[in-house]
C-alpha distance (Angstrom), angle and dihedral (degrees) to the residues before:
residue distance angle dihedral
M1 . . .
N2 3.77 . .
K3 3.76 119.9 .
N4 3.77 109.7 -138.8
Y5 3.77 122.1 -146.4
L6 3.81 131.2 178.5
R7 3.76 92.6 6.5
H8 3.79 95.1 163.6
G9 3.74 134.3 -0.5
K10 3.77 118.9 140.2
V11 3.78 104.1 -168.7
V12 3.79 137.8 168.8
G13 3.79 121.8 -143.0
L14 3.75 133.1 10.9
L15 3.80 95.6 -86.4
S16 3.79 94.8 55.5
A17 3.79 93.9 42.1
S18 3.79 95.0 49.8
A19 3.77 93.9 42.7
T20 3.83 92.0 48.3
A21 3.81 90.8 49.8
A22 3.78 92.0 50.8
L23 3.78 92.9 49.3
L24 3.78 94.6 46.6
L25 3.75 94.0 47.3
A26 3.79 93.0 45.9
G27 3.78 90.8 52.5
C28 3.82 95.8 55.7
G29 3.80 119.9 100.6
D30 3.81 98.6 -121.5
N31 3.80 92.3 48.0
N32 3.81 94.3 55.3
A33 3.81 91.1 61.6
E34 3.77 115.7 96.8
E35 3.80 111.3 -112.9
P36 3.81 114.9 -129.0
A37 3.82 91.2 -147.9
P38 3.81 139.0 10.2
L39 3.80 113.5 -71.4
P40 3.82 117.1 -106.6
D41 3.78 113.9 -92.5
Y42 3.82 105.1 -125.6
Y43 3.82 94.6 171.4
P44 3.81 106.9 38.3
L45 3.78 114.7 -175.5
S46 3.79 134.0 175.6
V47 3.78 137.5 146.9
G48 3.79 107.6 -68.6
S49 3.80 96.7 20.9
T50 3.79 113.2 140.8
R51 3.80 135.4 -173.7
I52 3.78 125.8 -173.8
Y53 3.82 120.4 -162.2
D54 3.76 129.6 -166.6
V55 3.78 107.3 -138.5
A56 3.81 128.5 -155.1
D57 3.77 112.0 -169.3
T58 3.79 131.1 -178.9
V59 3.83 125.8 -177.1
W60 3.84 122.0 -164.4
R61 3.81 120.9 -151.5
N62 3.83 118.6 174.1
G63 3.77 89.5 -14.4
V64 3.81 93.6 -54.2
P65 3.88 117.8 118.5
T66 3.79 123.5 -144.8
A67 3.82 113.2 -166.9
S68 3.79 129.3 -159.0
R69 3.81 138.9 173.5
F70 3.79 129.1 -149.3
Q71 3.81 142.7 139.0
F72 3.82 135.0 -108.7
R73 3.77 122.8 -155.1
E74 3.84 118.4 -162.5
Q75 3.81 117.3 -164.7
V76 3.77 137.4 176.2
L77 3.81 105.3 -144.1
S78 3.81 102.0 169.2
E79 3.79 142.1 34.1
P80 3.80 116.5 -83.1
V81 3.79 119.5 -97.9
P82 3.83 115.9 -135.4
D83 3.81 117.0 -119.7
A84 3.77 123.5 -134.7
I85 3.81 93.6 -72.2
G86 3.78 96.6 39.1
Q87 3.80 101.7 -95.9
P88 3.83 113.1 142.6
V89 3.82 116.0 -109.7
Y90 3.83 114.6 -160.7
E91 3.78 122.5 -156.7
V92 3.80 105.9 -140.0
V93 3.80 111.0 -164.2
R94 3.79 114.3 -150.5
S95 3.84 122.7 -155.8
R96 3.78 130.8 -178.6
R97 3.77 137.9 -150.8
N98 3.78 131.8 171.8
S99 3.84 94.1 -135.0
A100 3.79 141.4 -1.1
A101 3.88 87.8 -99.8
E102 3.82 92.1 63.9
A103 3.80 131.9 78.7
W104 3.81 119.5 -106.3
Q105 3.80 116.1 -101.6
P106 3.82 125.6 -159.7
D107 3.79 112.4 -98.2
S108 3.85 115.1 162.3
V109 3.80 145.5 -40.3
L110 3.82 129.4 -116.1
A111 3.79 123.9 -158.3
V112 3.81 109.0 -148.8
T113 3.79 118.0 -168.8
V114 3.77 115.0 -159.9
A115 3.83 117.7 -158.5
P116 3.79 128.6 168.6
R117 3.83 91.5 -104.3
N118 3.75 106.0 25.7
V119 3.85 145.7 24.3
T120 3.81 121.0 -145.1
V121 3.79 128.1 -168.9
Q122 3.78 124.3 -155.8
F123 3.82 117.8 -159.1
N124 3.83 127.2 163.2
N125 3.81 88.7 -2.2
R126 3.81 92.3 -58.0
R127 3.81 116.7 117.3
T128 3.78 117.7 -155.8
V129 3.82 134.8 -178.7
A130 3.80 106.4 -116.6
L131 3.81 98.2 175.0
V132 3.81 138.8 11.9
L133 3.82 113.9 -164.4
P134 2.90 141.2 -102.6
A135 3.79 95.4 39.9
V136 3.81 110.5 -129.8
E137 3.77 127.2 176.1
G138 3.83 108.6 -100.2
K139 3.81 95.4 8.2
S140 3.84 110.1 145.9
W141 3.77 136.0 -161.8
N142 3.78 144.0 167.4
F143 3.81 109.4 -87.2
N144 3.82 91.2 -168.1
A145 3.80 99.1 43.8
F146 3.83 91.0 126.9
N147 3.79 103.4 41.9
S148 3.78 142.9 60.6
L149 3.80 93.5 -89.3
D150 3.81 91.4 69.4
T151 3.79 117.8 119.9
V152 3.79 134.7 -177.9
V153 3.81 91.3 -102.3
A154 3.75 102.6 35.3
V155 3.81 110.9 141.3
T156 3.74 94.6 152.5
R157 3.86 106.1 155.6
F158 3.77 132.9 56.8
Y159 3.78 135.5 -177.5
E160 3.77 117.4 -126.0
Q161 3.80 135.9 167.2
V162 3.80 90.6 23.1
G163 3.83 111.5 -174.5
Q164 3.79 91.8 7.6
P165 3.81 127.0 133.4
F166 3.77 119.1 -108.6
S167 3.81 130.4 -157.7
I168 3.74 132.7 178.0
V169 3.80 134.0 174.6
R170 3.80 120.5 -140.8
D171 3.79 123.4 176.5
G172 3.80 90.6 -17.7
K173 3.79 95.3 -50.9
T174 3.80 121.7 111.7
Y175 3.80 120.0 -141.0
D176 3.83 111.5 -160.3
Y177 3.80 129.3 -171.0
A178 3.78 120.9 -177.9
N179 3.82 97.4 -156.4
T180 3.81 126.4 28.1
V181 3.79 145.2 146.2
T182 3.79 127.3 -141.8
T183 3.79 128.7 -152.0
T184 3.80 119.9 -158.6
N185 3.77 141.2 170.8
D186 3.82 120.5 -115.4
L187 3.77 109.7 -92.0
S188 3.77 93.1 -174.8
T189 3.84 95.4 73.3
G190 3.75 124.3 92.8
D191 3.80 89.7 -126.5
N192 3.80 90.7 65.6
N193 3.78 106.7 27.2
N194 3.81 123.9 30.3
A195 3.76 141.2 110.3
T196 3.78 94.3 -69.5
K197 3.80 104.0 41.5
L198 3.77 146.9 10.2
V199 3.83 123.8 -156.1
V200 3.82 123.8 -174.5
Q201 3.82 123.4 178.9
R202 3.82 118.8 172.7
S203 3.80 134.9 159.8
T204 3.81 130.2 -177.4
F205 3.80 121.1 -155.3
A206 3.81 130.7 -166.7
P207 3.82 119.9 -157.9
G208 3.77 113.2 -107.3
V209 3.82 90.4 11.5
G210 3.82 108.6 59.0
P211 3.84 130.6 -147.0
V212 3.80 106.5 4.4
Y213 3.81 100.1 170.9
R214 3.78 131.2 20.9
V215 3.81 128.8 -177.0
S216 3.79 128.3 -173.1
R217 3.78 121.3 174.9
S218 3.82 128.7 168.4
Y219 3.82 121.7 170.9
K220 3.77 134.9 175.1
N221 3.78 123.0 -154.7
D222 3.81 122.9 -136.7
C223 3.83 105.1 -103.8
S224 3.77 97.5 163.8
G225 3.78 121.8 114.4
A226 3.80 134.3 42.3
E227 3.77 95.0 -64.2
G228 3.83 94.8 57.0
C229 3.81 121.3 -148.0
R230 3.74 117.2 13.8
V231 3.78 117.7 -111.6
P232 2.97 122.6 -116.1
F233 3.81 97.8 35.9
V234 3.82 112.2 -89.3
R235 3.80 123.0 -156.7
Y236 3.78 93.6 -128.2
L237 3.81 97.0 155.6
G238 3.75 129.0 4.2
Q239 3.78 149.5 78.6
S240 3.77 137.7 -100.0
R241 3.78 122.0 -163.7
N242 3.81 132.1 171.6
E243 3.81 126.7 -178.4
V244 3.83 123.4 -159.2
L245 3.79 119.9 -166.1
I246 3.79 105.8 -126.7
E247 3.82 100.3 167.1
S248 3.79 137.0 17.3
S249 3.79 142.1 166.6
N250 3.79 133.1 -177.2
P251 3.82 120.3 -178.2
R252 3.82 88.9 -156.4
N253 3.82 92.6 65.7
């Protein structure tokens, strides 16, 4: 049976959002139990930490795919700033380059808030709940609890494959992790998987390392014309992106 966390909590401002998260998490059954040891750190951050991802991206327009490859680098360049209730907020600076031979160019900034029981990520002014701790197989929560996409029934993230090994091959090199957790959206709902669209969002985290694999796919079927949606599903419009961690360093480790 799934354990639901952060089901609903429309909030305005960092103070209300953080305080609401702390109260909701503290009130859940699992979180009242005393932990025998520190929880695994699935999103380690410290000044100087760096992660480099190889990115494979494909965009569909009128059923025609256009593929590209590039790299993202995510760095913490300064000390975290505490939010209104004292939780550290890290500024993660993202840069991009098309190949290892090119210079990095500024791309975007993430604001990652690390609390004892959850990790949130703010990007393009949208704050989402990346992790709710402790990680338990089947546990669910509201990914959009702190942004405008929140709804009354919004259990939009689940844990799966908790404590399982993970391996992926990229450009002939294998990246192995003995112990990981994966978060995923619910593909069984009509909002994510139906005749008109398909949405997949999945991230895999390794303790002491951070996000090691991220997948985001969003497709729309062609439902124009007298016959309606094409069968089988056709990637008429959309985008598919996967990011593989190929290099990382953290002075704290």
